[in-house]
MARVEXKOL-536916 format. One record per residue: x, y, z of N, C-alpha, C in turn; residue in three letters. Coordinates in steps of 0.02 Angstrom, whole numbers, plus 50000, padded with zeros to 5 digits. Each point is the difference from the previous one (the first is absolute). Example, Ala and Ser with C-alpha at 12.3 -4.5 7.8 and 13.67 -1.06 7.14 Angstrom:
residues 2
506604971650390499555005950000500455006050000ALA;499825005349964500425005950003499615005550037SER;
end
This chain:
residues 577
524105387755428500074993350013500694998650004MET;500445002849951500724998749998500385002350068HIS;499805005950025500285003050055499814994550061HIS;499374998850006499784995450059500484993249998PHE;500154996649938500434994750008500575002350005PHE;500415006049989500635000650029500015000450064LEU;499595003550032499905002050073499954993850035ARG;499614995349979499904993450028500694995649991HIS;500314999949945500564996349991500595003550048LEU;500065006950004500485002950045500004997650079LEU;499244999450016499784998350070500294992050016PHE;499904997249946500124992950011500834999750002ILE;500365003449966500735001250002500305000150062LEU;499665006650026500155003450059499804994150061LEU;499504996449990499854995650055500454994750000LEU;500274997549944500464993749988500675003250033VAL;500195005249988500685002350008499975001050097LEU;499395002250014500015000650077500094994450036LYS;499604994749979499974993050014500724997250000LEU;500315000049939500684997949988500475003750054ASN;499945006250013500405002950042500044997750067ALA;499424996450017499954997350064500514994450018GLN;500354997349957500494993350001500595002850006ILE;500394999250054500695001150024500434994450008THR;500655001149987500514994750025499975001250065PHE;500124992950048499995000750073500504996050030SER;500374996249942500564995950040500514996349938GLU;500575000550002500484996549939500504996050045VAL;499984993449990500524994650025500424998849940MET;500615004350003500444998949950500614996350019PHE;500185000050061500614996150023499794994050054ASP;499934994149969499684994150044500634997350032VAL;499934995750047500414995350032500274995449965VAL;500794999849990500344995349948499985002949934GLY;500004995049952499965002349923499414997749968SER;499414999150032499464997149977499595006149970ASP;500145002949949499705006349959499204997749989ALA;499774994050011499384997849983499425003550048HIS;500325001550056499615002750062499835008649997ASP;500345002649946499895007449994499304999249997GLU;499655006750025499395002449976499815006850019PHE;499475003049968499705006750001499364999550024ILE;499885004750042499265000650045499685006749981GLU;499435000049975499575006049990499385000350039ILE;499695005750008499405000050043499585005249970TYR;499334998350000499445003449984499775003750064ASN;500125008049994499755003850051499285001850001LEU;499654998649948499305001049998499694996150047SER;499455002250036499554996450058499494997249965SER;499695001549933499434998949967499994996049941THR;500645002349961499974998649925500574993749978GLU;499844995749977500364994349966500415001649940THR;500604999649998500445001149924500254994549978VAL;499734999449929500144993849953500625002049970ASP;500514994950026500795000449969500244997049944LEU;499344998749954500124996649931500485004949961SER;500434998349968500335003949954500585004350036GLY;500064999750072500495004650036500704996549990TRP;500435004750005500754997449982500505002350066ARG;500474997350003500545001150063500715002149965LEU;500235005650001500655002149967500535001850046SER;500704998149978500455001750047500475005849951ASP;499645002149958500415005249945500384997049947SER;500104993350014500364996649939499574994549972LEU;499584997950037499534994749972499295001350038ALA;499474996249963499345000950023499754992149999GLU;499694998350060499614993350019499245001649994ASP;499644995849967499275000350003499764996250064ARG;499545003650046499744997050058499524994249981LEU;500004993550024499724993749972499604998150069THR;499474996449973499584997150057500394994350016ASP;500034999150073500294993750038499614994650026ALA;499225001649967499604995150027499405003350053GLY;500015006550009499555003150035499785005549963SER;500195001249949499605004149949500485007550007GLY;499825005149965500335007149997499605005450021LEU;499524998450049499565006150037500365000450066LEU;500115006750012500335001850058499555004250050LEU;499684996650041499395001550046500195007750040LYS;499715003850021500165004750049500264997850069PRO;500525004649999500464998850061500304993350001GLU;500194996549940500274994350003500685000049978GLN;500554996450020500614999349967500054994649946PHE;500345001249952500344994149958500735000249989ALA;500044994050007500834997350000500194997549929VAL;500435003049971500194998149931500674996050012ILE;499924993349980500554996050010500364998349926LEU;500644999150008500494998749952499634994149953ASP;500065000549943499774994849954500254993850004GLY;500574999050035500384992650004499784998150069SER;499605002650039499964999150067499684992650020TYR;499504998449950499624994150017500354993549985TRP;500535000949957500414994249973500494998250046GLU;500225005150045500614999750047499995002150064ASN;499375001550030500005002350069499214998750020SER;500105000250073499344999450034499935004850055ASP;500545004750004500085004350071499385002650017THR;499585003149953499495004350024499254995250015TYR;500114993549992499374996049990499555001150071GLN;500425000150059499615001950054500095006150035ASP;500215004149960500145007850016499455004449980VAL;499965000649932499465004249969499424998450027ILE;499505004050017499414998950038499424999349946PRO;499474996850020499574997149937499725006749980ASP;499905005550034499675005249981500335004249955GLU;500684998149990500395004549948499874997449934ALA;500085003749941499994998349936500734997949983LEU;500044993949962500764997649978499975000449922ILE;500555003549971500045001649931500624997249987LEU;500125000449936500754998149975500025004149932THR;500554999149962500215002349940500064995449951ILE;500005002749930500134995549942500615000149979ASP;500464999750059500744999449988500254996150048ASP;500624996950004500284996350046500405003850056LYS;500075006649983500375005250061499695006249996ALA;499955002650050499755006550007500575005349974LEU;499565004549956500445004349969500394996949947GLY;500665003049989500514998649954500474994350037SER;499804994150008500424995550038500055000650067GLY;499425001450028499905000350080500185006150024GLY;499875001950072500125005550027500794999350030LEU;500375005649984500705000850020500015001250082THR;500524998250022500075001050073500545006250016ASN;500455001449947500455004650009499765008049982SER;499505000249955499825006649981499304999449993LYS;499695006350020499254998850004499735001649925GLY;499424996349990499655002149934499425003850015LYS;499735003649948499405003750001499544996149969LEU;499404997350043499584996549986499375003649987LEU;499624998149932499495004149991499344995549990SER;499395000950020499344995849987499665004449946LEU;499874996549942499725002849942499254997249996ILE;499455004749984499344996049993500034998149931ASP;499364998849982499734996249923500075005249950GLY;500035006650019500005005949961500665002249988SER;500394997450031500755002049995500335005450044GLY;499465001550036500215006050056500314996850055ALA;500555003650032500244998550065499655001050054VAL;499864995750039499495000850061500565002250059VAL;500484996250007500455001450060500744998549985ASP;500455003150025500644998249992500415000850061SER;500604995150008500284999650069500744997249983TYR;500555003750028500674997949985500234997150066ARG;500064993250001500234997550064500625001150025TYR;500314999950057500715001450021500324993550033SER;500454998249968500344992950020500505001050066PRO;499695002250050500444999950059499724995650063ASP;499704994649968499624995050054500454994450000ASN;499904997150059500304993650014499714994649953MET;500244994649995499614994649953499444997650040PRO;499464998449960499354999650026499555003950035GLY;500255007350000499635005350028499735004749930TYR;499385000249995499705004149946500045006750010SER;499785003549944499865008750008499204999450020ASP;499775003750048499245000950004499935007250005GLU;499265001649978499835005750000499735002150076LYS;500115005650020499825002350064499195000650005ILE;499855005549967499335003150000499724998949921MET;499594993949998499784998749932499685005949949LEU;499575004850039499695004549969500395006049980SER;500675000450025500555005849988500444997549937VAL;500345004749978500424998449940500594996250022ASP;500334999949939500584994350001500625003050014ASN;500065005550036500675003550025500364994950032SER;500715001150004500444994950043499775000350075ALA;499775005350021499725000550075499544996250006GLU;499514998249954499404995150024500054993349976ASN;500754997949993500094992649994500634998350048TRP;499954994050032500454997450043500224992149987ALA;500514998150027500144992849998499564995750049ASN;499674995149979499534995950029500424998250075SER;499594999550046500094999650068500054991450018ALA;499754996849947499914992450009500484996949938VAL;500264994250022500364996349945499494997149956LEU;500075000349938499574996849940499475005449979GLY;499915006150046499655004649972499214998250021GLY;499515003449980499224999650019499684998249925THR;500144995249960499504999349938499344998550015PRO;499505004749979499404999349997499575001950066GLY;500365002650046499715003150065500365007050018TYR;499805002550051500055007550019500945000150012ARG;500245004749971500665001250010500295001350072ASN;500564996350014500255001250075500215006250012SER;500035004649950500255006850023499385006350000VAL;499474997249975499365003450011499735001350066THR;500005006350022499705000850066499244998450003PRO;499754998150058499384999450032499665006650010TYR;499384999449999499685006250034500094999650068ASP;499864994150039499995000850075500564994250008TYR;500605001850019500524994950018500465002750053ASP;499884997150060500455001750056500484993950003ILE;500725000450001500474994450006500755003150031GLY;500374994749994500675000250009500405002749949PHE;500385004849988500515001849954500744997150034ALA;500455003049960500634996550016500305002050059THR;500344996550039500225001350071499565003450044ALA;499284996050004499605001450041500034998950078ALA;500484994550007500024999350076500715001950014LEU;500155002950054500695001650019500034999850078SER;500645000650028500174997950080500635003750011TYR;500025002350063500655003850022500034998050079HIS;500574999250021500655001349970500134993849947PRO;500485003249956500244996149942500204993050017ALA;500405000150059500374994050029499574998650062LEU;499584994549993499544997350038500294995850058ALA;499855001350060500284995650056499464996250031TYR;500134993150022499474997150028499955003150080SER;499394999050028499795004150061499965006150004LEU;500025003149946500075007649992499475002749954GLN;499525005150020499555001249959500085002049935PRO;499684997949934500045002249943499425003749978ILE;500005006249964499535004049983499854997649916GLN;499444999049995499664997249935499505005049969ILE;500075002449935499525004249970499744997149932GLU;499475000949982499714997449944499645005049957GLY;500005000649939499585005449960499534997149944LYS;499455001350001499654997849949499755006549964ALA;499954999049933499975005649953499344999949961SER;499735005049989499425000549940500304999549936ASN;500024995049977500204998949925499505001149948LEU;499405000950016499445000549958500035006749973GLY;499445001349957499965007349972499335003450026VAL;499724996650049499475002750036500305001150081GLN;499715005750042500144999150071499644993850020ASN;500424997750058499784993650024499705001250070PHE;499284999150014499775002050061499504994350011GLN;500324995250053499694994450016500314996650061ALA;499624995350038500414996550058500564995549966PRO;500554999250041500554997049982500244995450071LEU;500104993649979500244994650042500754999049998HIS;500385001350051500744999650002500224994350046ILE;500414995849966500244994150041500884999549989LEU;500295001450061500724998950003500274995550037LEU;500464994649974500044994050040500784997149988PHE;500274996450046500594996549982499914993149960ILE;500194999449943499764995349946500634994050021ASP;499864995950049500554995450025500144994749937SER;499494997549964499994994549961500065003149932ASP;500055006249996500045004049933499364997849942GLU;499434998050017499594998649952499585005249976ASN;500075007250024499615004949989499315000850039GLY;499894995050041499365000250041500154999150070GLN;499625003950032499975000250080499694993450024GLN;500464995750034499784995250035499815000450067ASP;499654996250042499924999850066500635000650040ALA;500524998149988500594999350047500385005749977ASP;499865004149965500525006749976499815006150040GLU;500455003150016499885006050037499715006149961GLU;499505003050030499675004949964500215007050030VAL;500225004549956500135006650029499475004749989LEU;499535000749940499605003849993499294995649973ILE;499455000850025499394997949967499425004850020ASP;499965003949953499415005550009499685003349942SER;499455002550011499565003549944500195006850014ASP;499955003849934500135007650003499485002249942GLU;499745005750012499575003649948500605004549958ASN;499964999049948500565003749951499655005249955ILE;500245006049993499905004849955500605002249966ASP;500234997249951500695000649972499875003049928LEU;500305005949991500105003349930500414995649948PRO;499975001549940500454995649952500725002050003VAL;500374994150015500715000950003500245000750069GLY;499504999850058500255002150058500114994150039GLU;500194999250052500344994450031499584999950080VAL;499744994150031499774998750055500614995850039PHE;500235003050060500494996050039499754997350054SER;500334993250026499864997150062500634998350023PHE;499994998950068500664997450033499934996350067SER;500544996550011499944995850056500704999150032ALA;500064996650061500744999250021499874991550023GLN;500664998449984500014992550005500654998750038TRP;500114995150046500534998750037500214992449989VAL;500424998949968500164992049971500304997350062PRO;499784993550014500364996550044500594997250006ARG;500234998549938500624997049985500275002049934ARG;500634998549980500225002349944499804995649942ALA;500035001649932499964996049942499675004249947GLY;499664997049952499745003849942499244999550000ARG;499645004250009499285001649999499685003249934TYR;499444997049978499615002849950499385004350023ARG;499985005849999499475003650018499555001949937LEU;499394998550025499515001449935499415003750024ALA;499795003049950499395005450013499394997849932ALA;499424999950032499464999849946499405004850015GLN;499805002849945499415004650013499334996949955ILE;499485002350025499384997149975499525006049994GLU;499585000749944499325005749998499664996549951SER;499385000650011499434998549948500035004449947ALA;500305006250003499935005649947500534998049957ALA;500524996650015500664999249958499894995949944ASP;500255002549939499804995649943500584995949982GLU;500545000550032500604996449978500344996650068ASN;500034993749995500184997150065500744997349997SER;500285000849936500654998049990500575002050036VAL;499945006950013500565004150045499795000150071ASN;499584995650026499685002150065500424995650059ASN;500564997249978500474996350045500765002749980THR;500434999650057500615002349996500364998250059THR;500694998849988500454997150061500645001449999SER;500344999450052500775002449999500334995050052VAL;500534998949982500504995250054500355004950036GLU;500034997550074500345003850047500514995650031ILE;500685001349990500464995550032500105002250067PRO;500014995650045500015003550079500724996250031VAL;500455004650017500564997850042499904999450064VAL;500464996650039499944998150065500155007750033GLU;499595002250047500265005850042500554999650046SER;499984993750034500704998650028500394994749968LEU;500475003549971500404995749948500464996050046GLU;499834994150031500434995950047500374994549968THR;500115000449934500294995449969500735001349992VAL;500494994750027500705001749999500444996349945SER;500415001849975500534995049957500524997550058ILE;499914993750019500284997550067500524995849985ASN;500164996049938500564996849981500084998949924GLU;500625000849974500185000349935500494994049981ILE;499774995449957500554994849980500165001249921LYS;500605003649998500215001849936500714995149977PHE;500354997350038500464994349988499704994350015LEU;499954995749948499704993450013500454994349974THR;499794994450019500294994049973499654996849942PHE;500364995449970499704996549931499304998050015ASP;499475002149968499484998149994499475003650041GLY;500335004950048499585003750054499745006849968GLU;499345000950003499915007049975500165004750036PRO;500065006749968500005005550045499385001950033GLU;499985003050066499385001150028500065005650048TRP;499495004450012499845004450048499484998450042ILE;500185001450071499434998450053499775006950016GLU;499364999050007499565005750031499604998350066LEU;500045005050042499654998850065499475005450021LEU;499354997150022499505005650025500135000350071ASN;500245005850009500225001650073499425003650039ASN;499445000149962499345003150024499524996050044GLY;499515002350017499434996150038499454998149963GLU;499905001349932499514997349958500184997849929ARG;499654995049978500094997149931500085005249944PRO;500454998349957500055005149935499944995949945LEU;499845003549947499954996449935500465004049951THR;500514995949973500525003249953499825000149929LEU;499304998449985499905000949925500125006449971GLN;500374999849947500215006749962500615003650035ASP;500314997450050500585001050015500564998549965TRP;500585002049999500474998549961500694998550033ALA;500514996749967500644999650018500435002249942ILE;500495004050017500435002949942500734999850025ALA;500434999649953500785001850005500045007049966ASP;500595000349987500305007449960499874998549925SER;499674994349982499914999249924499304998249984ARG;499724995350035499334997949989499594999050060ASP;499295000849987499454999950036499574994649982THR;499774995350053499494995149995499425000650053CYS;499345001149972499444999650033499714994550031ARG;499705000750061499584993150033499335000549962ILE;499904996749960499364999649965499394996050023ASP;500134996950064499474995550031499895001550071SER;499584997750039499805001650065500494995650031LEU;500425005650042500444994750040499955004650064LEU;499904995950056499805001650069500664999750047TYR;500115006350036500564998050046499725001650077LEU;500014995650035499645000350074500515003850055TYR;499775001750046500405003150053500614995650025PRO;500585002649990500624995450021500134995149952GLY;499685000149940500144994049950500535001649964GLN;500544995149974500515001649948499784997249931TYR;500085003549945499894997149948500555000549951LYS;500194994249962500595000749968499844999849923ILE;500275005449965499925001249933500504997849955ILE;499894994149961500564998049959499664998549940ALA;500524998549956499884998949915499784994049983ALA;500144995050049499734992749983499964996550061ASP;499644992549997499824997450064500684995950026SER;500605001849969500554995650021500365000250070GLY;499655005550032500235003250064499984994550057LEU;499324995649991499974995950060500524995550001ALA;500374998349949500514995150011500595001250041ARG;500065006250009500575002350036499935001850074PHE;499315000650015499815003350070499414996050031TYR;500064998050060499344998150029499355004550000PRO;499615000449957499655005049989499304998349965LEU;499395002150032499374998549981499915003349935ASP;499664995949951499895003049940499465006649998ASP;499665000150056499545005050000500305006050011SER;500695000450018500295006750028500355002649918LEU;499964995449954500385002149938499535001649949ILE;500115006849967499625002249956500435001349931PHE;499904996649943500254999949941499805006349965ILE;500625004349971499905005549964500414998549945LEU;499934997549937500344996649957500485006049963LYS;499875005850004500335005149979500345005450039LYS;500134996350063500325004050063500725002049966LEU;500075006550013500655002249974500624996750019PRO;500554998349953500574997450018500445004650038THR;500214997350067500515004450040500664999149981LEU;500415006249996500544999149989500434997050061ASN;500654997249990500434997550038500415004850037ASN;500125005949975500435004150026499575005950039ASP;499545003749966499555004250033499445000449965LYS;499445002150032499405001849963499585003450064ASP;499405001449964499515003150044499274997250002VAL;499794997850062499274996449990499485004650025VAL;499495001149957499585004550021499284996750010TYR;499635001650047499274997850012499635005249981LEU;499464998349955499575006749974499304998850019LEU;499615004850020499354999550010499564999449931ASN;499404999550003499665000149927499975007049963PRO;500105005650038500035006649972500685001149970ALA;500514995650002500665001249981500555002750035GLY;499855001350064500425003750047500364993950032GLY;500635001550015500354995150043499974999850078TRP;499744995050027499964998650070500584999050035VAL;500394996049974500764998650025500414999449949GLU;500705001449997500484998249963500664998350038GLN;500434994649972500494997950036500534999549950ALA;500445005949997500545000049957500654995250024PRO;499984993649980500464995650043500715001149953TYR;500544997250035500575000249975500364993150020ASN;500384995649964500194993650019500475001450069VAL;500335005950001500375001750065499514999750066ASP;499434999849986499554999350055500014992750033TRP;500294995549962500064992850019500564998950049LEU;500505006250013500434999850049500594993549978GLU;500155000049949500464994849976499834993350002GLY;499374999150008499664993550011499804997149936GLU;500035003849941499784997449944500114993049969GLU;500614997950025500224993549978499464994750006TRP;499695000250069499494996050016499335000849987ARG;499845005149947499415002749968499435000250050LYS;500055003850053499395000650051499565005049975PRO;499345000250020499685004749989500075007150035SER;499765005249975500165006050032499405001750042LEU;499945000050066499615000550050499965007650025GLU;499355001750010499845006650028500054998850071ARG;500265004050040500114999950081499235001550027ILE;499775005949985499445001950035499455004349948TYR;499464996649999499605002849944499755007050007TYR;500025003550053499845006650001500645004449991LYS;500544997949991500605004249984500044999949925LEU;500335005749987500075001849929500214994649941ASP;499724998149967500274994349963500455003549950PRO;500175005749995500475002449951500794999950033ARG;499974999650061500724999150039500234994349994SER;500714998749998500404994749992499954997450078SER;500005004350048499874997950074499554996050028LEU;499444999549944499414996550017499914993549968ASN;500584997449967499994993849955500704996850022TRP;499924993149990500664996150013499864992849972GLY;500464996149993500014993349979499674996350050PRO;499584994849966499634995650057500624994650041SER;499895000650057500334994950038499734992650004THR;499454999249971499594993250018500414994949962ASP;499994993650031500264995049979499844997749919LYS;499425002449980499794998949932500185005649951ASN;500345004950027500245006249971499395004849978GLY;499354998150025499395005549991499574997950040ALA;499505004650013499404998550045499385000849969THR;499804998049937499415002349966499464996250033PRO;499515005050011499304996750037500035000150070GLY;500535003150030500055001150075500495005850026ARG;500035000850063500315006550025500824999049975GLN;500275004749977500615001649983500484998350064ASN;500664996449968500434999450051500355004750030SER;499915006449969500425006250024499345004550036LEU;499374997950005499535003250022500245004350073PHE;499885004950000500225003650075499575006650008THR;499525001250038499655005250019500315004550044ALA;500015006749979500425004250049499705001550060PRO;500385000150049499875000750072500415000850051GLY;500685002149982500585000650031500264994450039GLY;499964993749953500394994450032500685000850012GLN;500224996750064500675001350014500264991549976LYS;500625000949997500444994649990500084994650058GLY;499944993450001500204995950050500214994549979SER;500324995850045500314994849993499824993750054LEU;499734995149976499844994750060500224992949972GLN;500284996950059500244993249992499634994750036ILE;499794994849972499724994450042500134993149976GLU;499994994950039500125001750073500705002650018PRO;500015002350063500645002850023500034999750078ASN;500474995250023500424996049958499704994849961PRO;500594996949951499654994349962500614995149997PHE;499884993849991500524994550005500114996449939SER;500425002249954500084995549938500374993350014PRO;499704995750039500414992650008499654995149967ASP;499535001649946499784994649963499394995250030GLY;499845001650056499484995950031499255001749971ASP;499945005449955499345001049984499655005250023GLY;500265001750068499635005850038500485006650003PHE;499655004749981500305006149990500784999449983GLU;500004998449929500714998849971500135006249962ASP;499555004049980500065006549954499765007050042HIS;500315003749980499865007450028499595002949950ALA;499405003049999499735003549947499965007350019LEU;500265003249943500345009050012499435003049957ILE;499555004550032499585003049965500085008050010THR;500115002249927500165007650001499405003649975VAL;499825006050039499585004049969500295006549997HIS;499895001749935500385007649977499585005050003SER;500245005650018499585006349993499835002449927ALA;500444997349956499955001249926499464994849967THR;499615001249946499644995549966500434995349965ALA;500585001049967500504996649967500725001350014ALA;500414995350005500675001650006500484993049984SER;500635003350006500484994049997500264998150053ARG;500004994050017500094996350078500664996650000LEU;500455002150047500594996650012499974996850075ARG;500044994250013499974996850067500574995950018ALA;500465003150051500594995250027500014997250076ASP;500344995350016499944997650062500785000950028ILE;500135003150060500665001250024499914996450070PHE;500714997550008500074996850069500165005650060ASP;500024998050055500035005250065500635004349988ILE;500564998349960500565003250009500005005249921THR;499414999149977499875004849933500244996749948GLY;500244993949991500154996849934499474997749963ARG;499955001549935499484997649957500044993349987LYS;499544996150011499984992349994499544997849942ILE;499545004349986499434997649952499645005249969ARG;499885000549928499565004849972499414995749969THR;499435002650017499364996349995499705003549928LEU;500145006449996499775003249935500455005149991GLN;500105001549935500415004349971499825003649955ASP;499645006250013499845004449944499404997449960ASN;499644997350038499224996349972499465005549992VAL;499695001249948499385003750012499414997550031PHE;499725003550048499524998050046499415004050000SER;499514998350021499385003950013500015002650083GLY;499575002050023499925004150065500094993750055SER;499804993749977500134994950049500434994249970ASN;500394998250033500504993049978500094996450049ALA;500034992849992500234995850051500494995149969GLN;500634999750054500534996849983500044993350063LEU;500374994649979500114995350038500744997550003VAL;500165000050073500794998550018500014992350024TRP;500364996149985499994993250013500634998750054ASN;500385005550022500464999350061500644997949959GLY;500045002249949500734997249964500385006649967ARG;500595000549989500345005249969500004999349925ASP;500475004249968499915000649924500304993049973ASP;500544996850038500314995249981499554994050010SER;499394999950025499484993050028500134997850052GLY;500515002550048500174996750066499525003650048THR;499844995550049499535001950052500345004550051LYS;499685004550024500375006450041499994996650070VAL;500455003450042499934997550080499345003850025ARG;499894996650060499555003150044500185007850018MET;499545004850005500175005950026499505004949972GLY;500295006550008499625006149974500215002249930ILE;499495000449957500245003749935499495006149975TYR;500335003749960499645006649979499704998649938VAL;499385001049980499855000749942499945008349975VAL;500305001149949500125006549991499555001649918PHE;499545004050001499615001149930500125007749976VAL;500094999649933500115006449974499475000249944GLN;499525005249995499585001149959500085006649957LEU;500084999549922500135005549966499495001349944LEU;499715005850009499495002949946500485003449938ASP;500144996649943500355003049950499815006649973ASP;499315000650003499685006549970499835005450041ARG;500044998250063499915005950048500585001150046SER;500584994649995500505000250040499934999350069GLY;499434997650029500014997350054500214994850030VAL;500414999950057500424994350024499734999450063LEU;499804993950020499794996350069500524995550021GLN;500245000450066500334994750030499694997750064GLU;499914993150007499734997550053500434993950025MET;500134998750068500264994450012499694997950064LYS;500134992750007499564995950066500414994550017GLU;500124998550062500404993450017499704993749998THR;500224994549984499674994450000500454994850028VAL;499724994650048500404996750046499854992049959VAL;500714997449997500004993349970500114995750062VAL;499504995350010500134995250066499924993549969ALA;500094994750045499944992749987500844997449995GLY;499954993649982500704996649990500215001249929ARG;500565003149989500434999749936500404995649983LEU;500114997849944500644995249993500565004049980GLU;
end
């Protein structure tokens, strides 16, 4: 009888120990967001699929102090395959963080103390946590690792496996998973997107050129995945994560998948973007056999650059009057609209990116300025002005203006120097580009504006000249003319066409004996076309006699040393006093 009682008692003890051993630590939240330690929690789990465990008299230890598990209103019975969340004793008085987070099916417990362990769970050094049953036996132990970002708990990966460091990981979700399945625990059947599941090449994508896109869906579960799979790949224009009726679809197909654990199923497509810009490429997968839908969507942003980079730096205003902002003019010299979003303007020190949708239509000019004061100085439509408040400040002596595409490569650069103004800096003209297809890095392709306003923002440059073998010419109209004050043909209009885009102009008038009687222009900077007016008077203001006179023009290009000389006769007729 005595031996029978001992055997029966031993069986009961072994059964209790076996049941107790089914309880394991499953999650530890030791570093909460902010300084609110009331939100610390420890989660345990009943691994048994049939047996309920009574947690009466159980204690929680951090090696320095012990806390008794206490009923929080739902009792102390932990059902089979149920989570229990042990909240800090001060939680209810100070927080409601988990009020709508912990599911109803979880058991909520607390402790007979105001802080877990000896003064709370430390964030700098991992503590050894132990779960002790009513008989004093240690049921489970785990030393947490303080390498988490605030708000991310330690989670056990496989609940039925030991507490080695390899079987624990930082939570994949902010706030952890109190009372429900750990975010790092794999499913039996789980096909989804892992990190960098979508890729494209070439890395620098251009409009109107094909882009190769590749996606990879992985078997993230612990069982082979053998089931039909629906794949959707599309351009998510509104970035809402859903394929809408007006959004371009690249793949919409069904595949029969037989994928071993850890293997990857690849799919690919080709896409030709119609215009430059930033595009969101999204992928979705769906299968009735998939137990986890959280990882079934992924996306990647593709910045697309204009394939025909037809944007030119056309005019630069770096010397300004009081109240006039510095500005840079851009020109679309192509045949289709461009968007300059994510392009940038830079100088030798600073870079400023265009962060809004800016369109530049064929043949259109756009003036980039730091503020809106530009319209006070020039007859300019406000629609042609784009305000870029952090536009780099341009140096008055020399600097480099860069135009950068979204990928960061420079499309154009203009390393200007004040000498490019040809000595005209006293009147603070803009620096105009002579022809947009010629190298902007060459001083020969720039010169000071000869416009009456000192600049030509929003319209063709005063120095604009297209190469084409133009020859110099000199025309005088009317010829003869009669400066007799009767209001009819009193002045001669002298038109000079230069073979160079910009030059210094000297124009003199000689009588038939070769004596110079009048200087109309003396070393004045001019574009390829200039017009002068002679009123029939000499340098002293006296009307000249009737007769034949010679207009002699000299054009000097200081940079290339080209000298042109042209002369034409003009007849002065009528009665002269």
